[in-house]
Residue, then its C-alpha position, 0 to 999 in steps of 0.5 A: m496524491g490528489g490535487g493538493n486540497k483536503e477534499t480532493n485527497a479525501e476523495w482519492i483515499r475513499a476511491a483507493l480504499s473502496c475495494v475494502p468492505d466496511d465489514f471485512s473480516g478476511k486476510m488482507l496484505e498491504v504492500p508497501v505499507g509505507t508510514g501507514v498514514l492512509t490506512m491505519p485509521v481505516y484498519k482501526g475500524l476493521s477489527s475482525a480482519d487479519i491484516t499484514c503490512l509489508d515494507y522493504s524500508p524498516d524506517k517507514m515500517r517502524n513509523a507505521e507500527r508507531r502510528a498503529e499503536a498510537i491509535g489502538v490498531s491491534n489486528v495488524r502484523f508488520v513484516q519487513g520484506d521485498v515485494g519481489e519475493l513475498p514470504f507468504e504461501d500461494e493464495a494466502f490473502d483475500i485482498v491485496l492493497s497497494l496505495n501509491g507504491f508500485h512506482a518504488f519497485p525496481d522489478k514491477e513485473g516481478a512485483y505484480r507476479e508475486t502480488f497475484r501469486v499470494l492473492k486468492k483466486g477471486g480475491l480483490f486487488g486494489g490500489s492507486f498508482y502514479v501514472s506518468g504523463e497525467k499531470r506535469r507538476t507531478d511528473f516534474t516532482a517525481k523526476h526531480l525530487f522522488v527519483p533522486k531520493g530513491s522513492f521512485t524507480p526511474f521511469 
């Protein structure tokens, strides 16, 4: 995430969330939600939106739920599930958001297929992704820390 300083990280977060209008009032899916550290503060300002957050990890999702509750976010529902088999109807969401999560999905093609299946025609897909080969330090961290912990699928 960014280059490590607060200004760079804040800029990265703004860019990653730029697909979500300030006055958004439709249906949005975030997959995976992780701990919600980046998005729950944004969701607090989207009180007219219908937001669903999905994650495979019950532990991470519990952290996101606690974070939402602590800051008073009430328009979000949490669903434990697999991005490879999303439990939603076709074209159910106006926006699908994925912040730094596709690296964790073992079947990336299946994850994309499912993500775009649930996105309405003309809807917005936004997110950020780890790109191998962009930064040596990030590559080293991914390969030697995150892959062995299971946070990244091998690349």
